[in-house]
C-alpha positions in Angstrom: -2.9 -7.4 -20.3 -0.3 -5.2 -21.2 -1.5 -2.1 -22.8 -4.8 0.2 -22.6 -5.5 2.5 -25.7 -7.8 5.6 -23.8 -10.1 8.2 -25.6 -9.7 10.9 -23.1 -12.0 14.1 -22.3 -15.0 11.9 -20.6 -15.8 12.5 -16.9 -15.9 9.2 -14.9 -19.6 8.7 -13.4 -20.9 5.5 -11.3 -20.2 3.5 -8.5 -17.3 1.1 -7.7 -16.9 -1.1 -4.5 -14.3 -1.5 -2.3 -12.8 -4.8 -0.6 -10.0 -4.9 1.9 -6.7 -2.7 2.0 -3.8 -4.5 -0.2 -1.7 -2.9 3.0 -3.5 -4.9 5.4 -5.2 -8.5 3.6 -1.5 -9.8 2.7 -0.1 -9.2 6.1 -3.0 -11.0 7.8 -2.7 -14.0 5.3 1.0 -14.2 6.8 -0.4 -13.8 10.3 -2.6 -16.9 9.7 1.0 -18.7 9.7 1.1 -18.1 13.4 -2.2 -20.1 14.2 -2.9 -23.3 15.4 -6.1 -23.3 13.9 -7.7 -22.1 10.5 -8.5 -18.4 9.7 -11.1 -16.8 7.8 -10.0 -13.5 6.1 -13.0 -11.5 4.7 -13.4 -9.0 1.7 -9.9 -10.5 0.5 -9.5 -8.6 -3.1 -8.7 -10.4 -5.9 -4.9 -8.5 -6.6 -1.7 -9.8 -7.8 0.0 -9.2 -4.9 -2.6 -11.5 -3.0 -2.0 -14.1 -5.3 1.9 -14.0 -4.3 1.5 -14.4 -1.3 -1.2 -17.2 -1.5 1.6 -19.2 -3.7 4.1 -18.4 -0.9 1.9 -19.8 1.7 1.0 -22.9 -0.5 4.6 -23.6 -0.8 4.9 -23.8 2.9 2.2 -26.2 3.4 -0.8 -23.9 4.0 -4.3 -24.8 2.6 -6.0 -21.9 0.9 -9.7 -21.4 -0.3 -10.5 -17.8 -2.1 -13.8 -17.0 -3.3 -13.0 -14.1 -5.3 -16.0 -13.0 -5.6 -17.2 -12.5 -2.6 -13.7 -11.9 -0.9 -13.7 -15.2 1.6 -10.5 -16.8 2.2 -9.9 -19.8 4.5 -6.3 -20.5 5.6 -5.3 -23.7 7.2 -1.7 -24.0 8.9 -1.9 -26.8 10.3 0.6 -28.8 8.0 3.3 -25.9 8.2 6.9 -26.8 6.2 9.8 -25.4 4.9 9.7 -24.5 1.2 12.6 -25.3 -1.4 14.1 -21.9 -1.8 14.3 -22.3 -5.3 10.6 -22.6 -5.3 10.2 -19.2 -3.0 12.3 -17.7 -5.2 10.3 -18.3 -8.4 6.7 -17.6 -6.8 8.2 -14.1 -4.9 8.0 -12.3 -7.7 8.4 -8.3 -7.7 6.8 -8.7 -4.0 8.4 -7.6 -0.8 5.9 -9.5 1.1 8.0 -12.5 1.8 10.2 -10.2 4.2 7.4 -10.8 6.9 7.4 -14.5 6.6 10.5 -14.6 8.8 8.9 -14.2 12.1 6.1 -16.4 11.8 8.2 -19.3 10.2 10.9 -18.9 12.8 8.4 -19.6 15.3 6.7 -22.6 13.5 9.8 -24.1 11.9 12.9 -22.5 13.5 14.1 -21.6 10.0 13.2 -19.0 7.2 14.4 -18.4 4.0 13.8 -15.0 2.0 14.8 -14.5 -1.6 15.7 -11.0 -3.5 13.0 -8.7 -2.5 11.6 -6.7 -5.6 8.6 -3.5 -5.7 8.3 -0.4 -7.0 10.9 1.6 -7.5 9.9 4.6 -5.5 12.8 4.9 -3.1 14.8 2.8 -0.9 12.9 0.3 1.3 15.9 -1.1 2.7 15.3 -4.6 4.5 17.9 -3.8 6.9 15.2 -2.3 9.3 13.6 -5.7 9.4 16.9 -7.8 10.1 18.1 -5.8 12.6 15.0 -6.4 14.4 15.2 -10.2 13.8 18.5 -10.2 15.2 17.5 -8.7 18.2 15.2 -11.2 18.5 17.9 -13.9 18.4 17.3 -14.6 14.5 20.9 -15.8 13.5 21.1 -14.4 10.0 23.1 -15.8 6.8 23.3 -13.9 3.3 23.4 -16.0 0.7 24.0 -15.5 -3.0 20.2 -16.3 -3.8 19.0 -14.5 -0.7 18.8 -14.9 2.9 18.6 -17.7 5.1 17.5 -17.1 8.9 17.3 -19.5 12.0 16.4 -19.1 15.4 17.4 -23.2 17.2 16.0 -21.7 20.7 13.1 -20.0 19.5 12.6 -15.7 19.4 13.0 -13.8 22.3 11.6 -10.4 23.5 13.8 -7.3 22.8 13.6 -3.5 23.5 13.2 -2.0 20.0 13.4 1.9 18.7 13.2 2.3 14.9 14.9 5.5 13.7 11.8 5.9 11.2 8.3 4.7 12.4 8.4 2.1 9.2 5.0 0.4 8.3 7.0 -2.9 7.6 9.3 -2.6 10.5 6.3 -2.7 12.6 4.5 -5.3 10.9 7.9 -7.3 11.3 8.0 -6.8 15.1 4.5 -7.5 15.6 4.5 -11.1 13.8 7.7 -11.7 15.5 7.0 -10.6 19.1 3.5 -12.2 19.7 5.3 -15.8 20.5 8.6 -14.7 21.3 9.5 -15.3 25.1 9.0 -12.0 27.3 8.0 -8.2 26.9 8.6 -6.7 23.8 8.6 -3.0 23.8 8.8 -1.3 20.6 9.3 2.8 20.5 9.0 4.9 17.3 6.2 2.5 15.7 4.0 3.4 12.7 0.4 3.3 13.9 -1.3 3.7 10.5 -4.7 2.0 10.4 -3.6 -1.0 8.4 -1.3 -1.6 11.7 -4.0 -1.1 14.0 -6.4 -3.9 12.3 -3.4 -6.0 12.1 -2.7 -5.7 15.8 -6.9 -6.4 16.2 -6.3 -9.7 14.3 -3.5 -10.6 16.5 -5.4 -9.8 19.7 -8.8 -12.5 18.2 -5.6 -14.9 18.1 -4.6 -14.6 21.5 -1.7 -11.8 21.5 -1.6 -9.7 24.2 -0.8 -5.6 22.7 -0.9 -2.4 23.8 -0.5 0.8 21.9 0.4 4.0 24.0 -0.2 7.1 22.6 3.3 8.1 21.9 4.1 5.7 19.2 5.1 3.3 21.8 3.6 -0.8 21.0 4.1 -3.8 23.9 3.5 -7.2 22.9 3.5 -9.5 25.7 4.4 -12.9 24.5 2.0 -16.3 24.5 3.1 -19.8 23.8 0.7 -20.2 20.9 -2.1 -18.6 19.0 -5.3 -20.1 17.4 -6.8 -18.9 14.4 -8.8 -15.6 13.4 -12.3 -14.3 11.7 -12.0 -10.8 10.5 -13.0 -8.4 8.1 -10.4 -6.5 6.6 -10.0 -2.7 6.5 -11.2 -1.1 3.3 -8.8 0.5 1.0 -7.9 4.1 2.1 -5.6 4.0 -1.0 -7.7 2.8 -3.6 -10.5 5.2 -2.4 -8.3 8.2 -2.7 -7.8 7.0 -6.2 -10.8 7.1 -7.4 -11.6 10.7 -5.6 -8.9 12.2 -7.2 -10.0 10.2 -10.4 -13.3 12.0 -10.2 -11.7 15.7 -9.4 -9.2 15.1 -12.6 -11.9 14.3 -14.9 -14.8 16.8 -13.6 -17.0 13.4 -12.4 -18.9 11.9 -9.8 -17.6 8.5 -8.2 -19.4 6.6 -5.3 -16.8 4.8 -3.6 -18.7 1.7 -1.7 -17.3 0.6 1.5 -15.3 3.7 2.2 -15.2 5.2 5.6 -14.8 8.4 6.7 -12.5 8.2 10.1 -9.7 6.8 8.4 -9.7 9.3 5.3 -10.2 12.3 7.4 -6.8 13.7 6.4 -7.6 13.4 3.1 -11.0 14.6 2.9 -9.4 17.6 4.4 -7.1 18.4 1.5 -9.9 17.2 -1.3 -12.2 19.7 -0.1 -9.4 22.5 0.0 -8.6 21.6 -3.9 -12.4 22.6 -4.5 -13.4 19.0 -4.8 -17.1 17.9 -2.8 -18.0 14.7 -1.1 -21.1 13.3 0.7 -20.6 10.8 3.6 -23.1 8.0 3.6 -23.2 5.0 5.6 -22.8 2.8 2.6 -19.5 5.0 1.4 -18.4 8.4 0.0 -19.5 10.2 -3.0 -16.8 12.0 -4.5 -17.7 15.0 -7.2 -16.2 18.0 -9.3 -18.7 20.2 -8.0 -18.3 22.5 -11.7 -16.2 25.6 -9.8 -12.4 26.5 -10.3 -10.1 24.2 -8.4 -7.7 25.8 -5.9 -4.0 25.2 -5.2 -2.7 23.5 -2.3 0.4 22.8 -0.1 1.1 19.4 0.8 3.3 17.2 2.7 3.5 13.9 2.8 3.7 12.0 6.2 3.2 8.8 8.5 -0.4 8.5 10.1 -1.8 10.7 10.8 -0.6 12.8 8.3 -1.1 12.7 4.3 -0.5 9.7 3.0 2.4 9.4 0.3 0.0 6.9 -1.5 -2.4 9.6 -1.7 -0.2 12.6 -3.4 0.5 10.5 -7.0 -3.3 10.6 -8.1 -3.9 13.9 -6.6 -1.0 15.5 -8.6 -3.2 14.8 -11.7 -6.2 16.8 -10.4 -3.5 19.6 -9.2 -2.6 20.3 -12.8 -6.4 21.6 -13.2 -6.2 23.7 -10.4 -5.7 27.7 -10.8 -2.3 28.6 -9.4 0.7 27.1 -7.8 0.5 23.6 -5.6 3.5 22.3 -3.7 3.8 18.9 -2.7 6.5 18.0 -0.6 7.2 13.6 -0.1 9.2 13.0 3.0 8.5 9.4 3.2 9.9 7.9 0.0 12.7 10.2 -1.6 11.8 8.9 -5.3 8.3 9.1 -6.1 8.2 12.0 -8.3 9.2 10.1 -11.7 5.8 9.9 -12.7 5.8 13.2 -13.5 7.4 13.1 -16.5 4.7 11.8 -18.1 2.4 14.3 -16.8 4.7 17.0 -18.5 4.7 15.3 -21.7 0.9 15.4 -21.7 0.9 19.2 -21.1 1.2 19.6 -17.0 3.8 22.6 -15.9 5.4 20.3 -13.0 9.0 21.1 -11.5 10.8 19.2 -9.6 13.2 20.1 -7.0 15.9 18.7 -4.3 15.1 21.6 -1.7 12.0 21.0 1.2 9.3 23.0 0.0 6.1 24.3 1.7 7.1 23.6 4.9 9.6 21.8 7.5 12.5 20.2 6.3 12.7 16.4 6.4 15.1 13.5 6.3 15.6 13.9 2.6 16.4 17.5 2.6 20.7 17.1 2.9 20.8 13.9 0.4 20.3 15.4 -2.7 16.8 13.4 -3.6 14.5 15.4 -6.1 11.5 15.3 -3.4 9.5 18.1 -3.9 7.3 19.1 -6.5 5.9 22.4 -7.7 2.9 22.2 -9.7 1.9 25.3 -11.7 -2.3 25.2 -13.5 -4.4 24.8 -15.0 -3.0 23.5 -18.2 -5.2 21.2 -20.8 -3.9 17.7 -20.6 -3.5 16.2 -23.9 -3.1 12.0 -25.1 0.0 10.5 -24.9 2.2 7.2 -25.3 3.0 6.4 -21.5 4.7 3.4 -19.9 3.6 2.6 -16.2 6.8 3.3 -13.9 4.7 1.9 -10.9 1.8 1.1 -8.7 0.4 4.5 -7.6 2.3 6.3 -10.6 0.8 3.7 -12.9 -2.8 4.5 -11.6 -2.3 8.1 -12.0 -1.3 8.0 -15.3 -4.7 6.3 -16.5 -6.3 9.0 -14.4 -4.1 11.5 -16.5 -5.3 9.8 -19.7 -8.9 9.5 -19.0 -8.6 13.3 -18.0 -6.5 14.5 -21.4 -8.0 15.0 -24.7 -7.2 12.8 -27.4 -5.7 9.4 -27.4 -3.3 8.0 -24.7 -1.7 4.5 -24.9 -0.6 3.3 -21.6 1.9 0.4 -21.5 3.0 -1.9 -19.1 -0.4 -1.6 -17.1 -0.1 -5.2 -15.3 2.0 -3.4 -12.3 -1.6 -1.6 -11.7 -3.1 -5.0 -10.6 -0.9 -5.3 -7.7 -3.3 -3.1 -5.5 -6.1 -2.3 -7.4 -8.9 -4.9 -7.8 -10.5 -5.7 -11.6 -9.5 -2.0 -12.0 -10.7 -2.1 -15.7 -13.7 -3.4 -15.4 -14.3 -0.3 -12.7 -13.4 1.8 -15.5 -15.8 0.6 -17.8 -18.6 0.8 -14.9 -17.6 4.3 -14.7 -17.9 4.8 -18.6 -14.5 5.1 -19.6 -13.9 5.1 -23.2 -10.9 2.3 -23.6 -9.7 -0.9 -25.0 -7.2 -3.5 -23.6 -5.0 -5.0 -25.8 -2.4 -7.8 -24.8 
């Protein structure tokens, strides 16, 4: 699949079902390396990032069975071994997940190799956070032309770690490394996203001792060994918000099965301010356009419990149809507005600025990054030829094409499968008019 031809202007109506969060299941799969017995992870989506992690775990001797229909996955790490560097590099693809293999592999094998990392081009996601953390745990790090080799012949030891920014990836690295390190690890400035809390719940099931304080401090008491877990993954908040934005932009009505209110509260407040309506039911959340005029809003992305950065891109498409001026200030990734070029090509009026607009100054304000957007609307969208730049921006382009009048040819769509399970099938269920090529 490389290109989707979309005939826009038709409201999306129907029901889609969510499985586990991309930002949790891949980390839970890595956590299985720490167990002495098999683990069972439920609601695992069939997405390319899961495929990458599964291949890497297979290379390291983990036996995996995955029922793609139910989402049940069993991971048996009883025969973990070091993989060949060439094989790791070949199978890692564009995923950044391999960096999280370091702690578990250092625990199980005393060494690890991490290839050069890829991922979406939305800004700097420095691996320095990860390597700095691992050094504090006692890891020896050697840079090679093909990647990075790590070793810990004497095992990992506890550390006191202060993160300069509540990075989700660095927090996950600490959790996966500290659970079996010798002593008490204290992490300050930790990320506390729901996916982080769900990972902590998994590690606690495995035998870890982890406490979370209200001031972003996490303490981990190292234990000698862990067992396997059985866990149902948290639903994918990002996919839920993406379908909600699609309902709003296309004047549609979508029931998102599996979505929960508590983890979506910040998004739901903003969705309502824009003029969208929703009904919360035990089985999920119905998102729909009520038929009235959409209203402009001011949004600042932030770490949890703020407005997620992954929510803003699909919602920007809907904001092009709001009457007035909306402002989006991106404070998490410095390069996340590249997707707006295609929207302007389709008729949107979006201007990008270096200044911190709409609220408080952020860490990007003095670094010359285009990290604020001003959206003037409503502006009719028209079909165009678009190339997907990244995962969330790519889904936003799909939403824009569905909302636009006329025909759009959206290429490089395979990137979207990194985080959206069977999104083509879901578009069909919702009544979208499209054809797939390649």
